[in-house]
C-alpha positions as CSV (number, residue, x, y, z in Angstrom):
1,M,0.0,0.0,0.1
2,T,1.2,2.8,-1.1
3,T,1.6,6.3,1.0
4,T,-1.3,8.2,-0.7
5,Q,-3.4,5.1,-0.3
6,R,-2.9,4.4,3.2
7,W,-3.8,8.4,3.9
8,F,-6.9,7.9,1.8
9,A,-7.5,4.8,4.2
10,V,-7.1,7.0,7.3
11,L,-9.8,9.4,5.8
12,A,-12.0,6.7,5.3
13,L,-12.0,5.1,8.4
14,S,-12.1,8.7,10.1
15,S,-15.3,9.2,7.9
16,M,-16.4,5.9,8.9
17,L,-16.0,6.6,12.7
18,G,-17.7,9.8,12.0
19,V,-14.8,11.8,12.8
20,D,-14.9,15.5,11.4
21,G,-11.3,15.5,10.6
22,V,-8.4,13.6,11.0
23,A,-6.7,16.0,13.6
24,G,-9.8,16.2,15.7
25,A,-9.9,12.7,16.0
26,Q,-10.9,11.0,19.7
27,A,-10.0,7.3,19.2
28,A,-11.3,5.2,21.3
29,T,-9.6,2.9,24.4
30,V,-7.7,-0.1,23.4
31,P,-9.5,-2.9,25.1
32,E,-6.9,-4.5,27.9
33,K,-6.6,-7.7,26.2
34,D,-5.5,-6.2,22.9
35,A,-3.2,-3.6,24.7
36,A,-1.7,-6.5,26.6
37,E,-1.1,-8.6,23.3
38,I,0.9,-5.6,21.7
39,R,2.9,-4.6,24.8
40,A,4.0,-8.4,24.7
41,E,5.1,-8.0,20.9
42,L,6.7,-4.6,21.7
43,Q,8.7,-6.3,24.5
44,G,9.7,-8.9,22.4
45,M,11.0,-6.5,19.8
46,Q,13.1,-4.8,22.5
47,D,14.0,-8.2,23.6
48,A,15.0,-9.4,20.5
49,W,17.0,-6.0,19.5
50,N,18.8,-6.4,22.8
51,R,20.1,-10.1,22.0
52,H,20.9,-8.8,18.5
53,D,18.4,-11.2,16.6
54,M,16.9,-9.6,13.8
55,K,15.2,-12.3,12.9
56,A,13.0,-12.5,16.1
57,F,12.8,-8.5,15.9
58,V,10.5,-8.7,12.8
59,S,8.7,-11.5,13.5
60,C,5.9,-9.7,14.6
61,M,5.7,-7.6,11.3
62,S,3.4,-7.9,8.5
63,D,5.0,-8.7,5.4
64,D,4.5,-5.3,4.2
65,V,5.8,-3.4,6.8
66,E,7.6,-0.4,6.4
67,W,10.2,1.2,8.4
68,V,11.7,4.7,8.8
69,N,14.8,5.1,10.7
70,V,16.1,7.9,12.8
71,V,18.2,9.2,10.2
72,G,15.5,9.2,7.4
73,M,15.9,5.9,5.9
74,W,13.1,4.3,4.6
75,W,12.6,0.4,4.2
76,K,10.0,-1.3,2.5
77,G,8.8,-4.8,3.4
78,K,9.9,-7.4,6.1
79,D,12.8,-8.2,4.3
80,Q,13.9,-4.8,3.6
81,V,13.5,-3.7,7.4
82,Y,15.5,-7.2,8.5
83,R,18.3,-6.9,5.9
84,A,19.0,-3.6,7.0
85,H,18.9,-3.8,11.2
86,E,20.9,-6.9,10.7
87,A,23.2,-5.0,8.9
88,F,23.1,-2.2,11.3
89,H,23.4,-4.7,14.6
90,Q,26.7,-6.6,13.0
91,T,28.0,-3.2,13.1
92,I,27.1,0.4,14.7
93,F,24.7,-1.2,17.0
94,K,26.6,-4.6,18.0
95,N,26.6,-3.0,21.6
96,R,23.5,-0.9,21.6
97,Q,20.6,-2.2,24.3
98,L,17.2,-0.2,24.2
99,H,15.6,-0.2,27.9
100,D,12.0,0.2,29.0
101,S,9.6,2.6,28.0
102,E,9.3,5.8,29.8
103,T,5.8,6.4,28.5
104,M,3.7,4.7,26.0
105,A,0.3,5.9,24.9
106,M,-2.0,3.7,22.8
107,R,-5.0,4.7,20.2
108,L,-7.4,2.8,19.1
109,V,-8.1,4.4,15.5
110,A,-10.4,1.9,14.0
111,P,-11.5,-1.4,15.2
112,D,-8.8,-3.7,14.2
113,A,-5.9,-0.6,14.2
114,V,-3.8,0.7,16.8
115,V,-1.3,3.4,17.2
116,V,1.4,2.9,19.7
117,T,3.4,6.4,20.7
118,E,6.3,5.6,23.1
119,V,9.4,6.9,24.7
120,I,12.5,4.6,24.7
121,P,16.0,5.2,26.0
122,A,19.0,3.6,24.1
123,D,22.8,3.5,24.9
124,A,25.1,5.2,22.9
125,Y,26.8,3.8,19.7
126,T,29.5,4.8,17.0
127,T,27.9,5.8,13.5
128,T,29.6,4.1,10.5
129,D,31.8,7.1,9.5
130,G,33.3,6.6,13.3
131,R,31.7,9.7,15.3
132,P,30.4,8.6,18.4
133,Q,26.7,9.3,19.1
134,P,25.7,9.7,23.0
135,A,22.7,7.6,24.7
136,N,20.0,9.1,23.8
137,R,16.0,8.8,24.0
138,N,13.7,8.1,20.9
139,V,10.1,8.5,20.1
140,L,8.8,5.5,18.4
141,T,5.6,5.3,16.5
142,E,4.2,2.4,15.6
143,V,1.0,1.2,14.2
144,F,-0.6,-2.4,14.5
145,V,-3.4,-4.0,12.9
146,R,-5.2,-7.2,13.7
147,R,-4.7,-9.8,11.0
148,E,-6.3,-13.1,11.5
149,G,-6.2,-12.9,15.2
150,K,-2.9,-11.7,16.0
151,W,-1.5,-8.2,16.2
152,V,0.9,-7.2,13.6
153,L,3.2,-3.8,13.1
154,V,2.7,-2.5,9.9
155,E,4.2,1.2,10.4
156,G,7.1,2.4,12.5
157,H,8.8,5.6,12.5
158,N,11.6,6.4,15.1
159,T,12.9,9.6,15.8
160,V,15.9,10.7,18.2
161,I,14.5,13.5,20.6
162,V,16.9,16.5,20.7
163,E,16.7,17.3,24.5
164,A,18.1,21.0,24.0
165,S,15.4,21.4,21.7
166,L,12.3,20.4,24.1
167,K,12.7,23.5,26.1
168,N,11.6,25.7,23.1
169,N,8.5,23.4,22.3
170,P,5.6,25.9,21.6
171,I,3.1,22.8,23.4
172,K,4.4,22.2,27.0
173,D,2.5,19.3,28.8
């Protein structure tokens, strides 16, 4: 599914749910059973990352998953997501660990679609050109859909939090 097709799907879902605009959508609460299943998948991904087992890392992803990493690399399909993560875990991330989420929010945006946003601390690493990167925190946005009774990840986006910029956020919670 292309990005345009996904956008139109979101608009169609919003219309079906009676939402006047995507920005104004008030998503329903995720049922606890579903939330627990999704949290288990996310924990499995974190555990796999920390073991550097990228086959296990992608095991909860759909074949058509898309992933955008922190520097804007856009991988399409489970094979690309696997190969990219495998390459980086052999090199720059071979010692990098993820830590438990500081915060996590789940929104049921359609009967079988949940958007997860979480903040995850991560260890330092060195880039492929040898520049050390400090430990940081990342905001991940992950979209899960229920397919054949199982929650699978269909979209992921990872953004590094620039701590110095947070003080300039015009929206403060």
